[in-house]
Each structure stands twice: as C-alpha cells, then as structure tokens.
C-alpha positions in Angstrom: 5.1 -177.4 -68.4 6.4 -180.1 -70.8 9.4 -178.7 -72.9 7.1 -178.1 -76.1 5.0 -176.2 -73.9 7.8 -173.9 -72.7 8.7 -173.2 -76.1 5.6 -172.5 -77.6 5.1 -169.9 -74.3 8.0 -168.2 -74.8 7.7 -167.8 -78.0 4.2 -166.2 -77.6 5.6 -164.0 -74.7 8.6 -162.7 -77.0 6.4 -162.4 -79.7 4.1 -159.7 -77.5 6.7 -157.8 -76.3 8.4 -157.4 -79.7 4.8 -156.3 -80.8 4.9 -153.9 -78.2 8.1 -152.5 -78.9 7.0 -151.8 -82.0 4.0 -150.4 -81.6 5.4 -147.8 -78.9 6.2 -145.5 -81.6 9.3 -144.7 -80.2 12.1 -146.2 -82.6 12.0 -146.8 -85.8 14.4 -148.7 -88.4 18.3 -149.9 -86.9 17.2 -149.0 -83.2 13.9 -150.5 -83.2 15.2 -153.8 -84.2 18.1 -153.3 -81.8 15.6 -153.3 -79.2 13.7 -155.5 -79.9 16.5 -158.0 -80.3 18.0 -157.1 -76.8 14.1 -157.0 -75.4 13.4 -160.4 -76.3 16.4 -161.9 -75.8 16.5 -161.0 -72.2 13.3 -162.3 -71.3 14.0 -165.7 -73.2 17.8 -166.1 -71.6 16.5 -165.6 -68.1 13.2 -167.6 -68.6 15.2 -170.3 -70.0 17.9 -170.4 -67.1 15.3 -170.2 -64.6 13.2 -173.1 -66.2 15.9 -175.3 -67.2 19.2 -174.5 -65.3 20.9 -177.6 -66.1 20.1 -177.3 -69.8 22.7 -175.8 -72.5 21.8 -172.4 -74.3 22.9 -171.0 -77.5 21.4 -167.6 -78.4 22.5 -165.5 -81.5 22.0 -162.3 -79.2 24.3 -163.7 -76.4 27.7 -164.3 -76.3 28.4 -167.7 -76.9 29.6 -170.6 -73.9 31.9 -173.4 -74.5 29.5 -175.2 -71.7 26.4 -176.0 -74.0 28.8 -178.4 -76.3 28.8 -180.3 -72.8 25.3 -180.5 -72.5 23.3 -183.0 -74.3 20.4 -181.1 -74.3 20.6 -177.4 -75.8 18.1 -174.8 -76.2 18.5 -173.1 -79.3 16.7 -169.3 -80.1 16.7 -166.5 -82.0 14.6 -163.9 -80.6 14.0 -162.0 -84.1 14.7 -163.9 -86.9 14.0 -161.0 -89.5 15.1 -158.2 -88.0 14.6 -156.3 -91.1 11.3 -157.2 -91.6 10.4 -156.6 -87.8 11.6 -153.3 -88.6 9.6 -152.7 -91.2 6.2 -153.5 -89.9 6.3 -156.7 -92.3 4.7 -160.0 -90.7 7.4 -162.4 -92.3 9.7 -162.4 -89.2 9.6 -164.9 -86.5 10.7 -166.2 -82.9 12.5 -169.3 -82.4 12.3 -171.7 -79.8 14.5 -174.6 -80.4 15.8 -177.9 -78.0 17.8 -180.0 -79.8 18.6 -183.0 -77.9 22.0 -184.7 -79.1 22.4 -182.8 -81.6 18.9 -183.3 -83.1 16.5 -180.6 -83.6 13.5 -182.4 -81.2 11.3 -180.0 -79.4 10.4 -176.0 -80.3 7.9 -173.4 -81.5 8.5 -170.9 -84.2 5.8 -167.6 -83.7 4.8 -165.6 -86.1 3.5 -162.5 -84.2 2.3 -160.2 -86.9 0.3 -163.1 -87.7 -1.0 -163.9 -84.2 0.1 -167.6 -85.0 2.8 -170.0 -83.4 3.6 -173.2 -84.6 4.9 -176.0 -82.2 6.1 -179.6 -82.2 3.7 -181.0 -79.9 0.5 -180.4 -82.0 1.2 -180.7 -85.4 -1.8 -180.2 -87.7 -2.2 -182.0 -91.1 -0.5 -180.7 -94.1 -2.8 -178.6 -96.8 -2.8 -179.9 -100.4 0.0 -179.1 -102.3 -0.4 -176.7 -105.2 -0.7 -178.6 -108.6 2.6 -175.9 -109.5 4.9 -176.4 -106.6 6.3 -173.0 -105.0 9.6 -172.5 -103.6 10.5 -169.4 -100.8 13.2 -167.3 -101.6 15.2 -164.6 -99.7 13.2 -161.3 -100.3 16.8 -159.7 -102.1 18.9 -162.2 -102.8 18.0 -165.5 -104.1 20.4 -168.3 -103.7 21.0 -168.9 -107.5 20.6 -173.0 -106.7 17.3 -172.2 -105.5 16.5 -170.2 -109.1 17.9 -173.2 -110.8 15.9 -175.7 -109.2 12.9 -173.6 -109.8 13.3 -173.5 -113.5 14.0 -177.5 -113.6 11.2 -178.2 -111.7 8.7 -175.2 -112.8 8.6 -174.1 -109.9 7.2 -170.3 -109.2 9.5 -168.1 -106.3 8.1 -166.7 -103.8 10.0 -164.2 -102.1 9.8 -164.1 -98.5 11.7 -162.8 -95.1 13.1 -164.5 -92.5 14.0 -168.0 -92.6 11.2 -169.2 -89.7 8.5 -167.4 -91.9 9.8 -169.6 -95.1 10.0 -172.9 -92.9 6.6 -172.0 -91.7 5.1 -171.2 -94.8 6.0 -175.1 -96.2 4.5 -175.8 -93.0 1.3 -173.9 -93.2 0.9 -175.1 -97.1 1.8 -171.8 -98.7 4.3 -173.2 -100.4 5.7 -176.7 -101.0 10.0 -176.3 -101.3 12.4 -174.0 -99.3 15.8 -174.5 -100.5 18.9 -172.1 -98.8 22.4 -172.3 -100.0 23.3 -169.0 -98.3 24.4 -170.1 -95.1 22.8 -169.5 -92.0 23.7 -170.1 -88.4 22.2 -172.7 -85.9 19.5 -170.4 -84.9 18.2 -169.8 -87.7 17.1 -172.9 -88.6 17.2 -175.3 -85.2 12.9 -174.9 -84.0 12.0 -174.4 -87.9 13.5 -177.5 -88.6 12.0 -179.5 -85.5 8.6 -178.3 -86.1 9.1 -178.9 -89.9 9.8 -182.5 -88.9 6.6 -182.8 -86.5 4.5 -182.0 -89.6 6.2 -184.4 -91.4 8.0 -182.3 -93.8 11.8 -183.6 -95.1 14.7 -181.5 -93.8 18.3 -182.3 -94.6 21.5 -180.8 -95.9 21.4 -180.3 -99.8 23.9 -183.5 -100.0 20.8 -185.1 -98.3 22.7 -185.9 -94.5 20.7 -184.7 -91.1 20.5 -181.2 -89.9 23.2 -181.5 -86.7 23.4 -179.2 -83.8 25.1 -178.1 -80.7 28.1 -177.8 -82.5 31.6 -175.8 -82.2 31.5 -174.0 -85.2 27.3 -173.0 -85.1 27.8 -172.2 -89.1 25.1 -173.9 -91.3 26.0 -173.8 -95.1 22.5 -174.7 -96.2 19.5 -176.7 -95.8 16.4 -178.4 -97.1 12.9 -178.1 -95.7 10.1 -179.4 -98.2 7.1 -181.5 -98.6 8.3 -185.3 -98.9 7.4 -185.9 -102.1 9.6 -183.1 -103.9 12.7 -184.2 -101.5 14.5 -186.9 -103.9 13.8 -184.7 -107.2 15.1 -181.6 -105.2 18.1 -183.5 -103.5 19.6 -185.1 -107.2 19.3 -181.8 -109.4 21.2 -179.5 -106.2 23.7 -182.3 -106.2 24.5 -181.2 -109.8 24.8 -177.8 -109.3 26.6 -177.6 -105.5 
C-alpha cells in the first residue's frame, strides 16, 4: 500500500474497532473513552511499526520517544480525537492518521466513524460551494475569544462542534468555511486534518500566517487556521490585531 492508502486503511479499521467497543454496551463514560483510546492506539501503533518500521511515530496515547526527532518521516496519530464526544455516542469525533515529512503535514486520513466517512489526501474531492454567510466551527464548550471576535467582525455564524478533526473536516465537507483555534492543541490534534485540508485546496497555517510545523521536540501547538482560501487573508488580518 502507498502511505495514503495505509493511512486510510488504518483509520477505517481503528474506527470499526472503536464503534464495536462502544456498541458492546459494557462501558460508559470515562471508562468507555479510556478503553476506546487504548484499543485503537494498540492497533495503530502495532500496525505502523510493522508496516513502516523505519519511520518515526508519535501518538497521543503512547510514551514519546526522542528517536522520532532524527527521522524525516514521522507518523502522527490520534486514536480518538474527541474522546468526550465518542463516549457520548455523538458523531463529531475522529481518528487521525497523519504522516509528516520533513516537518510538513504531507499525507494522511481522517476517519469520522460516526458518519461512516474517511477523508484522505490521495482522493481529494472538489470543495462544495461556500455559504453566502460564512460559518465558523468552534468548541462546543469553550469557544475561543478570538474566534468569537472574528465572527462578529465578518458576520459569521458560529457552529459548535466537538473534536478538532471533526471541525477541520467540516470545512472540507462544506459544512463551514472557517476553523480558527487559539486555545492550544498538540501535534496529533491537527497533523492528519491539516494534511487532508491542504490536499483539498484549503488554507492551513498558524494564526500569524506561518506554516504548521510538525515533529518538534515540544509537541504543543498554540493555534491554527484552516479555512477556505478566499477567507484566509481577512481572518489573518483581523486576528493579528487580537493576539
């Protein structure tokens, strides 16, 4: 399999495992989230180490190793992005399987198991037509002040949503136009979504307009912007006066 085919296959199988764990009816709440995380992570890590033994690996649920810093190719995965939404039997959670090459999010797949959808870098679809009134996806529980302020200035509708992957894929799927995040994330939260978004022709960057860079020693990523290209300059200009 190519790297993109592998990413999509892994996201698909991990998603099936997660649905089976949830549908067993034996676990709820935090215990369900923990079991799902561990099950999907064990599969993803074992499969990647066997299929791509020379590559580096970074997973939210795996102890980090500095060995990845010496690799030009590093798989960055989040077995369950949106554990809370997964545990609540919602659909706005995701499985992230991304590959950063020389720090750039090049290849990946984002599975949305609750919707039966996998979006991937090797099979981009044309972007749906944008809404006349822009829509911005924001956190269900704590919308960032900057996102709210931008929405007010451009007259955007706020669309509350769960995981980072679900938000980013909402832009790809034509359910929104802008995803602005300033509340801090980690590399596994955005590597695969950023790769998929870029493959579909979307703008991806930090909120100061600089590139998203992965496989860093410190995996914390303070902010990002994923949006339709026609909104990038205006949003970046507004944000520059807020942060």
